[in-house]
C-alpha positions as CSV (number, residue, x, y, z in Angstrom):
1,G,4.4,23.4,55.4
2,R,7.7,21.7,55.4
3,F,6.4,18.6,57.1
4,R,5.4,15.9,54.8
5,G,3.9,12.6,55.5
6,R,6.5,11.2,53.1
7,T,9.3,11.9,55.5
8,V,7.5,9.9,58.3
9,K,6.8,7.1,55.7
10,N,10.4,6.9,54.7
11,L,11.7,7.0,58.2
12,T,9.2,4.3,59.2
13,L,10.6,2.0,56.6
14,S,14.3,2.7,57.4
15,L,13.6,2.4,61.2
16,L,11.9,-1.0,60.8
17,K,14.5,-2.3,58.4
18,S,17.3,-1.3,60.7
19,V,18.6,-4.0,63.1
20,R,19.4,-1.4,65.7
21,P,17.0,-0.8,68.6
22,Y,14.8,2.3,69.0
23,D,17.5,4.3,70.9
24,E,20.3,6.8,70.6
25,T,22.6,4.4,68.9
26,N,20.2,4.3,65.9
27,P,20.5,7.3,63.5
28,D,17.0,6.6,62.1
29,W,15.5,6.7,65.6
30,K,17.3,10.0,66.2
31,D,15.9,11.4,62.9
32,M,12.4,10.2,63.9
33,L,12.6,11.8,67.3
34,S,13.7,15.0,65.7
35,E,10.8,14.8,63.3
36,F,8.4,14.1,66.2
37,K,9.8,17.2,68.0
38,Q,9.3,19.4,64.9
39,L,5.7,18.1,64.5
40,N,5.1,18.8,68.2
41,E,6.3,22.4,67.7
42,Y,4.2,22.7,64.6
43,I,1.1,21.6,66.5
44,V,1.9,24.0,69.4
45,G,2.4,26.8,66.8
46,C,-1.0,26.1,65.2
47,H,-2.8,26.3,68.6
48,G,-5.9,28.5,68.3
49,K,-5.1,29.5,64.7
50,E,-6.6,28.4,61.4
51,G,-5.8,24.8,60.8
52,D,-5.8,23.9,64.5
53,Y,-7.4,20.5,64.4
54,T,-7.9,20.3,68.2
55,K,-10.1,23.4,67.9
56,S,-11.9,22.9,64.6
57,K,-12.0,19.1,64.6
58,K,-11.6,19.4,60.8
59,F,-8.7,17.8,59.0
60,S,-6.5,20.2,57.0
61,L,-4.4,19.0,54.1
62,W,-1.5,18.7,56.5
63,D,-3.6,16.5,58.8
64,I,-4.7,14.3,55.9
65,R,-1.0,13.7,55.0
66,M,0.4,13.3,58.5
67,V,-2.3,11.3,60.4
68,P,-2.2,8.2,58.3
69,A,1.6,8.2,58.1
70,L,1.9,8.5,61.9
71,Y,-0.9,6.0,62.5
72,N,0.9,3.4,60.4
73,L,4.1,3.9,62.3
74,V,2.6,3.9,65.8
75,T,0.3,0.9,65.0
76,I,2.7,-1.5,63.5
77,A,6.2,-0.7,64.6
78,N,6.1,-3.2,67.4
79,Y,4.9,-6.0,65.1
80,F,8.1,-5.7,63.1
81,K,10.5,-4.7,65.8
82,K,9.7,-4.7,69.5
83,G,10.5,-1.8,71.8
84,F,8.8,1.1,70.0
85,E,7.4,3.7,72.4
86,F,6.1,7.1,71.5
87,P,8.1,9.9,73.1
88,N,5.3,11.1,75.3
89,D,7.5,13.2,77.5
90,S,9.2,15.2,74.8
91,C,6.1,15.5,72.5
92,P,3.0,15.7,74.8
93,Q,1.0,18.0,72.3
94,L,1.7,15.6,69.4
95,R,0.6,12.6,71.5
96,S,-2.6,14.4,72.5
97,Y,-3.3,15.5,68.9
98,L,-2.8,11.9,67.6
99,S,-5.0,10.3,70.3
100,H,-7.8,12.6,69.1
101,A,-7.0,12.4,65.3
102,F,-6.7,8.6,65.4
103,E,-10.3,8.4,66.7
104,D,-11.8,11.0,64.4
105,P,-14.9,9.5,62.8
106,I,-13.6,10.4,59.3
107,F,-10.2,8.8,59.9
108,V,-11.8,5.8,61.6
109,K,-13.9,5.2,58.5
110,Y,-10.8,4.9,56.3
111,R,-8.3,3.6,58.8
112,P,-6.6,0.4,57.7
113,T,-6.8,-2.7,59.9
114,I,-3.7,-4.0,61.6
115,K,-3.8,-7.0,59.2
116,Q,-3.9,-4.7,56.2
117,L,-1.0,-2.6,57.5
118,V,1.1,-5.7,58.4
119,R,0.4,-7.2,54.9
120,Y,1.4,-3.9,53.3
121,Y,4.7,-3.7,55.2
122,E,5.7,-7.3,55.0
123,P,7.1,-7.3,51.4
124,K,8.7,-3.9,51.9
125,L,10.6,-5.2,55.0
126,N,10.9,-8.7,53.7
127,V,9.5,-10.1,57.0
128,R,6.5,-12.3,57.7
129,V,4.4,-11.5,60.7
130,V,2.1,-14.0,62.3
131,L,-1.0,-12.3,63.7
132,D,-3.3,-13.7,66.4
133,E,-6.8,-14.4,65.4
134,D,-8.1,-11.4,67.3
135,Q,-5.7,-9.0,65.5
136,A,-6.8,-10.2,62.0
């Protein structure tokens, strides 16, 4: 497949580094929206076929690469730059897929905590984030 978790990872970093908001004035946000739409189309295309996670509830190699990358973005974006909202209207299948995948018992077992994610991104973005006790 031509979708790689690496693309989302790279876009996450450039999005969070950018001083521009999450809107049409930001080329990184436009790239991310385009990536979301392609991922949404891919999930629609998989529907009912081999590798359809929503049907099999088994992670394929694609899922293993994409789910953590998307989880990291969705989970920590607002800690580093407020205003991130998932484009639910344009990518409903992707939203639905992620809400299931993020709660998959296998993923939950290895899922990093917010604190771990924030600590991972802080040096990359050169930002210090203060977390409340309940987020640690």
